[in-house]
C-alpha positions as CSV (number, residue, x, y, z in Angstrom):
1,M,106.5,47.7,112.5
2,T,108.5,51.0,113.2
3,L,107.7,54.2,111.7
4,S,110.9,53.6,109.2
5,E,109.7,50.0,108.0
6,L,106.2,51.5,107.4
7,F,108.1,54.1,105.0
8,Q,110.4,51.9,103.2
9,S,106.9,49.6,102.4
10,Y,104.8,52.6,101.1
11,S,107.7,54.6,99.2
12,S,109.1,51.0,97.2
13,Q,104.7,50.3,96.5
14,L,104.5,54.1,95.4
15,Q,107.5,53.3,93.3
16,G,105.8,52.1,90.5
17,L,104.3,55.4,89.7
18,Y,106.9,57.8,90.7
19,S,110.4,57.7,91.2
20,R,112.2,57.1,94.5
21,Q,112.8,60.4,95.5
22,E,109.1,61.9,94.8
23,S,107.9,58.5,96.6
24,E,109.8,59.1,99.8
25,S,108.8,62.7,99.3
26,L,105.1,61.9,99.3
27,I,105.2,59.5,101.9
28,T,106.9,61.9,104.3
29,W,104.3,64.6,103.1
30,L,101.4,61.8,104.3
31,F,103.0,61.0,107.7
32,E,103.3,64.5,108.6
33,S,99.7,65.0,107.6
34,Y,98.6,62.2,109.4
35,L,100.7,60.9,112.2
36,G,102.3,64.7,112.7
37,K,105.6,62.8,112.2
38,S,108.5,64.2,110.4
39,R,111.2,63.3,108.6
40,K,113.9,62.6,111.4
41,D,111.1,60.8,113.2
42,I,110.9,58.2,110.5
43,T,114.7,57.6,110.8
44,S,114.1,56.7,114.1
45,N,112.9,53.3,115.7
46,F,109.7,54.8,116.4
47,V,106.8,51.4,116.9
48,L,103.8,52.2,115.7
49,D,100.8,50.8,117.9
50,A,98.1,51.0,115.5
51,F,97.5,52.5,111.5
52,P,95.0,55.0,111.6
53,L,92.5,54.3,109.0
54,E,92.7,57.5,107.6
55,L,96.6,57.0,106.7
56,E,95.7,53.8,105.0
57,N,92.9,55.3,103.0
58,A,95.3,58.0,101.9
59,F,97.7,55.8,100.8
60,S,95.3,53.5,98.9
61,E,94.3,57.0,96.8
62,L,97.9,57.8,96.4
63,L,98.7,54.3,95.0
64,E,95.5,55.1,92.7
65,G,97.6,58.4,91.0
66,K,95.6,61.0,93.5
67,P,97.6,64.1,93.2
68,I,98.8,64.0,97.4
69,Q,97.0,67.7,97.5
70,Y,94.0,66.2,96.8
71,V,94.4,63.3,99.3
72,T,95.3,65.6,102.1
73,G,92.9,68.3,100.8
74,K,95.9,71.1,101.4
75,A,98.7,72.9,99.1
76,P,101.4,74.9,100.0
77,F,101.6,78.2,98.4
78,Y,104.0,81.0,98.8
79,G,104.5,80.3,102.9
80,R,100.8,79.2,103.2
81,E,98.5,76.1,103.0
82,L,95.7,76.8,100.4
83,S,92.7,74.3,100.9
84,V,92.1,72.0,97.7
85,N,90.2,70.2,96.1
86,S,89.2,68.4,92.3
87,N,87.7,71.6,91.4
88,V,90.7,73.8,91.7
89,L,93.7,73.0,90.1
90,I,96.9,72.6,92.5
91,P,99.0,75.6,93.0
92,R,102.4,75.2,90.9
93,N,106.0,76.7,91.6
94,E,105.4,78.6,88.5
95,T,102.3,80.5,89.5
96,E,104.4,81.0,92.9
97,E,106.8,83.0,90.6
98,L,103.9,84.8,89.0
99,V,103.1,86.2,92.2
100,H,106.4,87.0,93.6
101,L,107.0,89.0,90.2
102,I,104.1,91.1,90.5
103,I,105.0,91.9,94.5
104,K,108.4,92.8,93.8
105,E,107.2,95.3,90.7
106,N,104.4,96.9,92.5
107,K,105.7,98.2,95.9
108,K,102.6,101.3,95.9
109,S,100.0,100.9,98.4
110,G,96.2,101.1,97.9
111,M,96.2,99.2,94.3
112,R,93.4,98.0,92.6
113,I,94.1,94.4,91.5
114,L,92.4,91.7,89.6
115,D,92.9,87.8,89.2
116,I,90.9,85.9,86.3
117,G,90.0,82.7,86.9
118,T,90.7,82.4,90.0
119,G,90.5,79.2,91.2
120,S,91.7,78.3,94.8
121,G,92.5,81.8,95.2
122,C,96.4,81.4,95.6
123,I,96.9,84.3,93.4
124,P,94.6,87.3,94.7
125,I,94.7,85.9,98.6
126,T,98.4,86.8,98.3
127,L,98.4,89.6,97.0
128,A,95.9,90.8,99.2
129,L,97.8,89.8,102.1
130,E,101.6,90.7,100.7
131,I,100.5,94.4,99.1
132,K,100.0,96.8,101.5
133,Y,96.2,98.7,101.3
134,A,95.4,96.4,98.3
135,E,91.6,96.1,96.7
136,V,91.8,92.9,95.9
137,F,89.1,90.8,93.1
138,G,88.8,87.3,91.7
139,L,86.8,86.0,89.0
140,D,85.7,82.5,87.5
141,I,83.2,80.4,85.9
142,S,83.1,77.9,88.2
143,D,80.9,78.0,91.3
144,S,82.7,75.5,93.0
145,A,86.3,76.9,92.5
146,L,84.7,80.1,93.9
147,S,83.5,78.7,96.9
148,M,87.1,77.4,97.6
149,A,88.9,80.5,96.7
150,S,86.2,82.1,99.5
151,Q,86.8,79.5,102.1
152,N,90.7,80.1,101.4
153,A,90.1,83.9,101.9
154,S,88.5,83.5,105.1
155,S,90.7,81.2,106.8
156,L,94.0,83.2,105.9
157,G,92.2,86.6,106.4
158,A,92.8,87.9,103.2
159,K,90.4,90.5,102.1
160,V,89.1,89.7,98.6
161,I,86.1,90.1,96.8
162,F,85.0,87.5,94.7
163,Q,82.7,87.3,91.4
164,K,81.4,84.7,89.2
165,C,81.7,85.5,85.6
166,D,82.4,83.6,82.2
167,I,84.9,85.8,80.7
168,L,84.8,84.9,77.3
169,N,81.0,86.0,77.2
170,E,80.9,88.9,79.6
171,E,82.7,92.0,80.6
172,I,85.3,92.6,83.2
173,P,82.9,93.7,86.1
174,F,85.6,95.9,87.6
175,N,87.3,99.3,86.6
176,N,90.0,101.2,87.3
177,L,92.5,99.0,87.9
178,D,95.7,99.1,88.4
179,I,97.0,95.1,87.6
180,I,94.9,92.4,85.8
181,V,97.0,88.9,86.5
182,S,95.9,85.6,85.1
183,N,96.9,81.8,84.5
184,P,94.2,81.2,82.2
185,P,94.0,77.9,80.7
186,Y,97.2,77.2,78.1
187,V,97.8,73.5,78.0
188,R,96.9,72.7,73.8
189,I,94.8,69.5,73.6
190,S,97.7,67.7,71.6
191,E,100.3,68.3,74.8
192,K,97.8,66.0,77.4
193,E,100.3,63.2,76.2
194,M,103.0,64.6,77.8
195,M,101.5,65.0,80.6
196,H,101.2,63.1,84.0
197,D,98.1,60.8,84.3
198,N,97.3,62.2,87.8
199,V,96.8,65.5,86.2
200,L,94.9,64.1,83.5
201,K,92.4,62.3,85.6
202,Y,92.0,64.2,88.6
203,E,92.7,68.4,88.0
204,P,89.6,70.1,86.5
205,H,90.5,69.9,82.9
206,L,88.4,73.2,82.1
207,A,91.4,75.4,83.9
208,L,93.6,73.2,81.7
209,F,93.3,72.9,78.2
210,V,92.6,74.8,75.2
211,Q,92.1,74.1,71.6
212,D,95.1,73.7,69.0
213,D,93.8,75.9,66.5
214,D,93.0,78.6,69.1
215,P,95.5,78.5,71.8
216,L,95.3,81.9,72.6
217,L,91.7,82.4,73.2
218,F,91.4,83.3,76.5
219,Y,94.4,85.6,76.4
220,R,93.0,87.3,73.0
221,V,89.7,88.0,74.9
222,I,91.4,89.1,78.2
223,V,94.2,91.4,76.5
224,Q,90.9,92.9,74.7
225,K,88.8,93.4,78.0
226,A,91.5,94.8,80.1
227,K,91.7,97.7,77.9
228,N,88.8,99.1,78.9
229,A,89.4,97.8,82.5
230,L,92.7,98.9,83.0
231,N,93.7,102.6,84.5
232,A,96.5,104.5,82.0
233,N,99.5,102.9,82.5
234,G,97.9,99.8,84.0
235,K,99.7,96.3,84.4
236,L,99.0,92.8,82.3
237,Y,100.4,90.0,84.2
238,F,100.1,86.4,82.4
239,E,101.3,82.9,82.9
240,I,101.9,81.3,79.9
241,N,102.4,78.1,77.9
242,E,106.7,78.0,77.0
243,A,105.9,77.5,73.3
244,L,103.5,80.5,73.0
245,G,105.6,83.0,74.6
246,S,106.5,84.7,71.2
247,I,102.9,85.0,69.8
248,T,101.3,86.0,73.1
249,L,104.4,88.9,72.6
250,E,102.7,89.9,69.6
251,L,98.8,89.9,70.7
252,L,100.0,92.3,73.5
253,T,102.0,94.3,70.5
254,D,99.4,94.2,68.1
255,N,96.7,96.2,70.9
256,G,98.8,98.9,72.2
257,F,100.5,97.4,75.1
258,K,104.0,98.9,75.9
259,N,106.9,97.3,78.1
260,I,106.4,93.9,77.2
261,R,108.6,91.3,78.6
262,I,108.7,87.8,78.9
263,H,110.2,86.3,82.1
264,K,111.7,82.7,82.6
265,D,110.6,80.9,85.2
266,L,113.7,78.9,87.3
267,N,113.6,76.2,84.8
268,N,114.8,78.6,82.3
269,R,111.1,78.3,80.5
270,D,109.3,81.3,79.5
271,R,106.3,81.2,81.7
272,I,105.4,84.7,82.2
273,V,104.4,87.9,80.1
274,S,104.0,91.3,81.9
275,A,103.1,94.6,79.9
276,V,101.5,97.8,80.3
277,L,99.0,99.9,78.8
């Protein structure tokens, strides 16, 4: 069988779960990871002598709906590759936009930066590598997430201090901070039905969902505690639920923050809020 024939077979089987374009993209990713073959190779008449067992197993997982990032154990983020597993959220494009905004707006060297709910570590690792001489910290309630974040920081050569913290019940363990950033749980339980099955089945619900009757739980707690941990004129950045931008803005206003802005993502959705203490 040629690589092209296998590609067509795999992608057609996957179209029961995804669109044709998504299916072909996923199989291309799979072939790059397990065969070292690019899209250019796929269009050639390259003949496969044997199918690696790892490839077959990986394709079976894809057919079950497992996200490709969890299948390969790798996810791209801001030009780098992170290790991921089902203990951490898969880094999203929107979070790359959040990180890019912080980098663009903060050129000063030596800043102290804290990420709350760090997961894979994608946010603090990137900021540590992109902002000169930054002191960067990451908090998470999950030991498994902290282990993954530490592994990523080590493999990418990023100096980040990670610490376990239940932000809802503990104070922020660092002070004199210039920036606090968080991508906390913000998907309301009622919004589950709008989400893809592969997210609901495989990604950690602890990092995704909040109750409908208190959707700003994490934001409210972080905003209140940030006032004691930030320097004067320190900055706060949140990734947000697109439906909750206005009430997040009100929360920050009521807590004395200024220069509050809602930033739209590339899909023109309210996705980021920034504010100054």
